[in-house]
N, C-alpha and C positions, 0 to 999 in steps of 0.2 A: 504494499500499500504506500509505504514511503517512497519507493522507486517511482510508483505511478504518480504520485503527487509532485515529486521533483520534476518528472518528465513533463507534466502538465503546466507546471510553473515555467519550465524552460521554453515550452511552446508559446505560452502567453507572452513571456518577456520578448522571444524573438519576433512575435507578431507585431507587438507594440513598436519594437524596433524598426521592422520593416515599414510600419504605417508612418512612423516619424520620418524615416528616410525619404519615403514617397511624398511626404508633404514638403520636406526640405528640397526635394528635387526640383520643385517648380521654380522656374526662372523669373516669373511675373507673378506677384501677389497683388491682386486688385481687389478693391472694395466695391460693393454694389448696393445702393440705397433704393428702397422702394416704400410707398406709402401702403402698399398692399400687404396681405399675409400669404403664406404658402398655400393656403385653402382657396383663396380667390382664383378665378380663371387666369388673371393675368399673372399672379404668383406662381400658378402651376407652370405657366408657360416660361417664366423666368427660370424655375428649377430645372426644367428639361434643357433650356438653353445654356445654362451654366455648366450642366453636366456635358453637353455637346461640345462646347467650346474646350472644356478640359480635355476630353477624348480626341478631339480633332487636332489639338495641339501637342498630342502625345504626353500630356501632364505638364507641359511647360507653363501653362496658364492656370493659376488657382484663383477662383473668384469667391470671396467671402461676402455672403448676402446680409444685409441689415434690413429686417422686415418692420412693417407697421409705422413707418415715418419716424424711425428712431434717430436718422441722422438728417434727413432732408424732407421737407413737406411739398405738396404739390403746387401751391401757389408761388413760392420762391425756389422751386426746384432748380431752374436753369441758372439763377444767380448763384446759389449755393454750389451747384455743380461746378460752375466756372470758378469759384472761389476755392476749389479744391476740398470741399467737405468730404466728398467721396470721389472715387475715381470714375465711376459710372453711376447713373441714377435713372429711375423712372421719372420722366419729365412730362408736363402737360401745360403748355403754353397757353392753351385754350382757357386755363383757369387762372392765368396770372392776372393781377389786379391792374396792371398797366405795362406798357412796352411790348415788344414782339408783335407788332401791329398786324403784319400779314398772317402770322401763324395764329394769332388770338382771334382775329375778326373774320378772315375769309371762310372759315367753316359754315358760318351762318348763311353763306350764299347757296348752300345746297339744299335749300327748302324744296320740298316736293319730291326728292329722290326717295324711292321706295326700297332700293336695293343697296345695301352697305358696300357690296363689292363693286358697284358702279361708281359710288363716291370715291372709294379708294383708287380705283384706276384713273379717273380724272385727277384727283389730288396729286398723286405721285407723278402725272404728267406735267402738272404745274410746277412741282418741286424741281423737276429736271429742266424746265424752261425758264423760271425766274430764279436766279442766284440769290435774290433778296431774302427768300425764306431762310436759307442757310446763313447768310450774313447776320441775320437778327440773333442768331444763337451764339455770336462771338467766337466762333472757332470750335465749339463743341462737335464732336463728331456723331452724327446720328447713327443709331444701331438698329433702330426698329421703329415701326409706325403703328398706330392704332386707328381703327375706324369703329366708331359706335353703331351698333345695330339700331335701327329706327325705334324711337319710342311712339306710343299709341295712346289713344284715349280710353281710360278707364271710367266708368260712370256707375253711379249707385242705382238710379231708378230706371233709366231707359237707355236703348242703344242709340248711337249716333248714326243718322242715314242721311242728313242733309244739313247744310251750314245753319240754317234757321233753328235747328235743334239745340244750339249752343245759347240762344238767347235767354238772359237771365241766370245762367249757371255760374257757380264759383268753382274754378278749377285751379288746383295747384299746378304751377308752371315754372319753367325755367325763364329767365328774363327775355331770351330771345324769342319766346313764343307769345308773349303778352299782347304785342301789337296786333297779331292775327286774331287772337281771342277777342280782343276789344272791338275790333272791326265787325266780329260776328256778334256783338252784343252780349258777350260773356265777361266775366270779371277774373282776369288772371291774378293769382295769389301766389307770392313767393314765400316760402317757408321752408325749413329744414325737412328732408324727407322723413326724419324720425318723429316729427311733429304730425306728419300727414295722416298716419293711421288713426290716431284718436280723432282728428278733425273729420275724417271720413265716417268714423264709426258714430260720432255724435251728429251728423249731419251739418256741420259747419261748412264743409265742402261737398260739392256735388260730384266731383271727379278729380282725376289727377292724370297728368301726362307722364307716362313712365313705360319702361320696357317690359316685355314678357316676364323677365326673371324677377321683377319686383312682386310679382304675384306670389312667389314663394319666398324669396329672400327677405321681403318686407312685409310678408303675409296679407298683402293687399286683397288676395282673393277671398279673405274672410269678411271684408267689408264692402266689396263692390260686386256688381251682379252682371256688368256688361262691359266687354272689352271690344272696342270698335278699331278697327286697323285704318286709322287715320295718320299716316306717317308723318313724324316729326324727325328729320334727319339730325343727327349729331355730327356730322362731318367727320374729318380725319385730322390726325396730327402726329408730330414725332413724338414718340413715347419713351424711347430709351436712348441714352446718348452717353458719350465719354468725354470727360474733361480734355481740353486740348493739349495740355502738358502730358497728361497720361498717355494719350494717343500717340503724340510724337516721340515718346520714349520706347514704344514698341517697335521691333523690326518689320519689315514689309510683309514677311511670311505669316507673322501673328496678325498683323493688320488685315491681311486677306482672308484670315479665317473669320474675323468679325465681319468683314464686308461681305463675304460669300453667305453669311448667315442672316443678313438683313431681311431678305425674302421670307426665309424659313421662319424667323421670330415673328414677322408681321402676320403671316398666314396661321401659324399656330395659335397665337394671341386670338385671332378672329375665330378659329374652330372651337377653342375651349369656351370662349365667350358665347358662341352659338349653342354649344351643348347646354350652357347654363339657361339660355333663353328657351330652349326646347323643354328642359325640365320645368321651367316656370310655367309654360303653357299647359303641360301635363298636370301640373298641380292645381291650375286653375280649373282645368276640365274636371278633375276629380272632386273638386268642391261645388261644381254646378255653375261655374261662370259661363255666360253665353258669349261666344265669340261671332263677330260679323265683319265681313269684308265691306269697304265702302267703295261706291261706284267712282271709277276714274275721273269721271266728269266733276264729281263733287270734290274730290281731292285737288283737281286742277282749279276749281273756283276758290276753295279755301286757301290754296298756294298764293293766289294773286295778292292777298293781304300782307305777305312778307316783302312783297317788292319795294314799298316806299322805304322800310327801314334799311334794306339791303342797298338800295340807290344812295341813301344818305351816307351809310357807312362807307360805301365805294367812294364818294365825293370826298369824305374826310381823308381817306388813304391817298386819293388824288393830290389833294392840298398839302399832303406831308411828302410829296415827291414819289410816291408807291403807285404802282399799276392797278388801283383798286377797280376802277370800272372796266378796264381791260380784262382783269381776271373774272370779274362777276360776269361779264358778257360771255366769256368762254365756258364757265360753269353752266350758265343757262342755256348756251347752244348744245352742250353736251347731254342735256337731261333726256333720258331715253323716253320715246313717245309710246 
């Protein structure tokens, strides 16, 4: 027994030594910060990406993740990344309070788009065409993009079938959608999503604009009865990036691994987010939520209400020396009919 215990101890010690040697073998130890957790679809994609980079660099790159916004938050993500708080980070310039004007404001131009893949295709073409998008990030190297699956209209009392159905309703909404709701005679209300459930439950709100996954993740299926597929596009944005100094410290072959995985990370993030959407819809169905499609002509009519605000934003970008109207016109021209 003593010999067996000694052998096991030697094996354990050897294993630890080998693990330590493997960790020490990494030539490049990088930190990655994200506001999400490993259980969130974006976090799951990150974990797979981290393992993929480690494998494809033959262990030369070791990435240490910091989850839940422990290093960098979403609103100041790019500033903190550029300041070197982390080597890499999940960034979301669309949520920045100011600056990054093209990245922050042009996603609202995708109103009326029903398919997230169409949004992403057009957005990436714009990134290739307009270097101002990259310049706004002050040299940070983009490593992946996100496209939000469209949000729709959840209602307590009756389904949405025509624009006039919105008259007199109080709808929890993101700021970008309030203008269109107002034009239809509804009241758009901004409030934290965490406050939305009790407001729906008490009848303070008549509905909320949210994605399928919120039926499950935020339990909205318990307090709404109708899910009407009136698309509210969330646009696309660069979502992962590396600090410019960290990027320049890497040799070209390592940089190539990251660059070669941009498309993979973007696609995998979308796939996992879509799985969450499907799970949300299934949860809603199990609780008796009624789903209804909206006539394309009604969607087109509703989308017209977004035009004035989009034109105003484009003019503001023009005045700042950025191609706002030019980009808006290209996005609208690319809208699938």
